[in-house]
N, C-alpha and C positions, 0 to 999 in steps of 0.2 A: 554565445553559445550558439551550435545549428537547432536549427528546429526543426524537430521531428515530425510527421504529418501523421501520426499515430492518435499525439492528441489534439490535432485541430476539431472533435467532434467532441469535446470535453468541455461541454458549460462552464464550472464554477469545480473551484481545487483548495480542497479544506486542508492542512496540516493541523491534527494532533500534535501536543509535544508537553513536556513537562521536563523540572529538571532533574528529577530522579524516578529511580522506578519503583515500580506496586504501587503505582496512583492509580492505575484504573485507565491508560491509556486505551488499550485496546479494546476493552471490553465498551467504552465509552464510544470508538470508532466503530465498534462492532453494533451496537445500541441505535447510533446515530442513524446507521446504514440500515437497520432496522423500519426506522420510523421514518426517516425519506423516504423508502420502498414502497414504505405499508400509505405513502401520500400520494404514492401513484409517479414518483420519478425514478428515473436510471440511476445505479450507482454502481461506482465502482469501489474496492479497496486495493489500495496500495501498499500491503503491510512490507514495511522497508528497517523493522527489527528484525537486523538480521539474526543476531545471537537469541532472541529467544521469539519465531514465530507462533503465536498464539491463535491468531486469526484463523487460521486451516481449522484447529482444534475447534474455537467454537463456534463455530458454524458447520461443526460435521461434515467440514469436507478435506480430511488431513490421506484419506488415501488416493489424491485425485491426482494425475497426473496433469502437468501442464506440456501442450506440443505446439508443434510449430506451423507456420501459415508466410506466406509470403510475404508481410509486411511484419511478421514476427512472431512473438510468442503471445497464442489464444491463451488470455486468462480462465483461470476452473467459474462456470456459472454454479450459482447457488441454488437451492432450492426448483421445484414441479414449476417455478414461471422464469428460472430460470432471469430473475430481474438484479441481480446483484454477482459484479462478475469479481473474482479474487484475484492477486495476486500477490505472491510470498515464496520466498526461500526457501518456504517451511515442503512445499510442492517440489522442488531439486533435490532434498536432500534424500540420501536409503532410507535412511529412518526418522521420521520423525517428529523426535527424541535426543536424533546427534548432534551433537555442541559445536557450531560453525567459530572456528582460532584463524581469523584472515588477520593478518598487518589493514594497516587505513589504505592505501591504494588500492587493494583488492578489491576490498568492500567500495568502496567511492567508485569504482571502476562498473560492478553491479550495482550500483543504485543508478549509476546514468543508463546504466543497459536495462533497466527496470522503468526507469521515466520514453526512451525515446525508445524500445521493441517488442511494447506489449500493446499488441493490434486491441485497440480498447471499444473502438465502436464509438456508437454516442453515449456520452452519458451527462445526464442532467448535473453531478454530482461526480467527483472522483476525492475520496474521501485517504488520505496518507497517514498509517500510523506509522510514527516513531519512535527510534528506541529513546531508551532515558537515555537524563543527561543533556549535555549541551557541547555533544562531539564531531567531530567531522564528517560523519556521516551526514547532520543537520546541515553545515554550510554546502556537502555537498547538494542533498536533495533540494537544497532549497538556489544553487547555482544551475541546476540543471532545470528546474521548473519557471527560472526567473521568464523567459523566452514565453509564455503563460498564463494568461489568465488565474492570478491566484485569489480567491476570494480571498483568504483571510487564515486566519488559526487559530485551534482555542486551547490553549494553555490550561494541562491540568494542574493541580493545587492538592496539597490535603493542608487543613489546619495545625499540624505541630509543628 
C-alpha cells in the first residue's frame, strides 16, 4: 500500500478493539489519551467507529468542525493546551446524532482516507478507536496502517 507522509511524525500507533459493542472501547481510548497527555506525550485519537462516533462528545468537542489544509484534514484539537488531536466522522455529520448507514466500500474508503489524509503532525501516540465486532472496517484499518509502526492493540473484553 501507498505510504502517506501524514503519519510519518507519529511514533506509535495503538488499536483499541473488542469482539462486541458496549464494552468501553471509546471510554478506554479517551482515558488512555488523557493519561498519556498527562504524562507529557503528544496524543491523537482516530475514531473509526463510523456508526457510533462517541469520542467527540466524551471530550466535549462535538460542535467543532474539521478544516482542510494543503496536506489534508486538520484534526480538532482538544483542551486549552491543544495536546490531543482528534479526527472522527462525528465532525463530518450535519448533526452529531445522525446515523451513518453506509455499505462496506464507502466505509472502507473513509477509513483509508482518515489514515492517509489527516495532518496529524508530530505525535508520540495515535490511538485508533475501532467499531465493535470483527468487520471489514477492522481489516481496512489494519491494511491502511500496515506500512506504519503499529505499536500494538488493546483488546477490551467483559467477563460474561
